[in-house]
C-alpha positions in Angstrom: 140.4 160.5 50.7 140.0 158.8 54.0 142.7 158.6 56.7 143.1 155.5 58.9 141.5 157.4 61.8 138.4 158.6 59.9 135.1 156.8 60.3 132.5 156.3 57.7 128.8 156.9 58.5 128.2 153.2 57.8 130.8 152.2 60.4 129.3 154.6 62.9 125.8 153.2 62.2 127.0 149.7 62.6 128.7 150.6 65.9 125.7 152.3 67.4 123.1 149.8 66.1 125.2 146.9 67.4 125.5 148.6 70.7 121.8 149.3 70.8 120.9 145.6 70.2 123.6 144.5 72.7 122.0 146.8 75.3 118.5 145.7 74.5 119.2 141.9 74.7 121.4 142.4 77.9 118.4 144.1 79.5 116.1 141.3 78.4 118.5 138.7 79.8 118.9 140.7 83.0 115.1 141.0 83.4 114.7 137.3 82.8 117.3 136.5 85.5 116.1 139.0 88.1 112.4 138.5 87.5 112.7 134.8 86.7 109.1 133.9 87.4 107.3 136.2 85.0 108.7 134.8 81.7 109.0 131.4 83.3 105.2 131.3 83.3 105.2 132.5 79.7 107.4 129.6 78.6 105.4 127.1 80.7 102.1 128.2 79.2 103.4 128.2 75.6 104.9 124.7 75.9 101.9 123.3 77.8 99.6 124.8 75.1 97.0 125.3 77.9 95.6 128.5 76.4 95.3 127.4 72.8 92.2 126.1 71.1 93.1 122.6 72.5 92.7 120.9 69.2 93.1 117.1 69.6 95.2 117.0 66.5 97.7 119.4 68.0 97.7 118.8 71.7 100.0 115.8 71.5 102.8 118.4 71.0 102.3 119.9 74.4 105.1 119.6 76.9 103.7 119.3 80.4 106.9 118.5 82.3 107.8 121.4 84.5 111.4 120.3 84.6 111.6 120.3 80.8 109.8 123.6 80.6 112.1 125.2 83.0 115.2 123.8 81.2 114.0 125.4 78.0 113.6 128.7 79.8 117.1 128.5 81.2 118.5 127.7 77.8 116.7 130.8 76.4 118.2 133.0 79.1 121.7 131.5 78.6 121.3 132.1 74.8 120.2 135.7 75.3 123.1 136.3 77.7 125.7 134.9 75.3 124.2 136.9 72.5 124.4 140.1 74.6 128.1 139.3 75.4 128.9 138.6 71.8 127.2 141.8 70.6 128.9 143.7 73.4 132.3 142.4 72.2 131.3 143.3 68.7 130.6 146.8 69.8 133.9 147.0 71.6 135.7 145.9 68.4 133.8 148.6 66.4 134.9 151.2 68.9 138.5 149.9 68.7 138.3 150.1 64.9 138.9 146.4 64.3 136.2 146.5 61.7 136.7 143.0 60.2 136.4 141.3 63.6 133.7 143.7 64.7 131.6 142.8 61.6 132.2 139.0 62.3 131.2 139.1 66.0 128.3 141.5 65.4 127.1 139.1 62.7 127.4 136.1 65.1 125.4 137.9 67.8 122.7 139.1 65.5 122.3 135.7 63.9 122.0 134.2 67.4 119.1 136.5 68.1 117.5 135.8 64.7 117.7 132.1 65.4 116.3 132.5 68.9 113.4 134.8 68.0 112.8 133.5 64.4 113.3 129.8 64.7 112.6 129.5 68.5 109.8 131.9 69.2 108.1 132.5 65.8 108.5 129.0 64.3 108.6 126.6 67.2 106.6 128.7 69.7 104.3 130.3 67.3 103.6 127.3 65.0 104.6 124.1 66.6 103.1 125.0 70.0 100.4 127.2 68.4 101.3 130.3 70.5 99.3 132.3 67.9 96.1 130.8 69.3 96.6 132.2 72.8 95.2 135.6 73.8 97.2 135.6 77.0 100.5 134.0 76.2 101.3 135.2 72.6 104.8 136.6 72.1 104.7 136.6 68.3 104.6 140.4 68.0 107.6 140.9 70.4 109.5 138.1 68.7 108.9 139.5 65.3 110.0 143.0 66.5 113.4 141.6 67.7 113.8 139.4 64.6 113.2 142.3 62.3 115.4 144.7 64.3 118.2 142.2 64.3 117.8 141.6 60.6 118.0 145.4 59.8 121.1 145.8 62.0 122.6 142.8 60.3 122.1 144.4 56.9 123.8 147.6 58.1 126.7 145.6 59.6 127.2 143.8 56.3 127.2 147.0 54.2 130.6 147.7 52.7 132.5 150.5 54.2 134.5 153.0 52.1 137.8 151.4 53.0 136.5 147.9 52.1 134.8 149.1 49.0 138.0 150.3 47.4 
């Protein structure tokens, strides 16, 4: 029999894993803000497709406008920052034992990351802009890592807890 103050292992796992992803993406966003130029170059090269095979059938997709490239990069940073805040709030709710809201906000934050890294980096960057062709500017491995990590944590967050299973 569980008491209102007891925690299940599943809830503890959801709390700690949400906190881990929140910390990770907060550090990613912080790094992108404080070292803006490094990943700015990454985004510029991916969108410009200047290190791909330069296939004429694909190069029409390239975005050469520096302003548009930089706008995309800023949107990525804002998205990462908001996801970090949402996951941080989800972690806070887990700690406060507001499990229903914690699950909801953790889910929102994790889905934000899965959309960014899955749809944004893997699908759009990897396939539309042929990032997979670049030896120098290929972020597919890192994007896949974040996508899978977020997905595993999302599964843990969605597991029923003892109190919700009864």
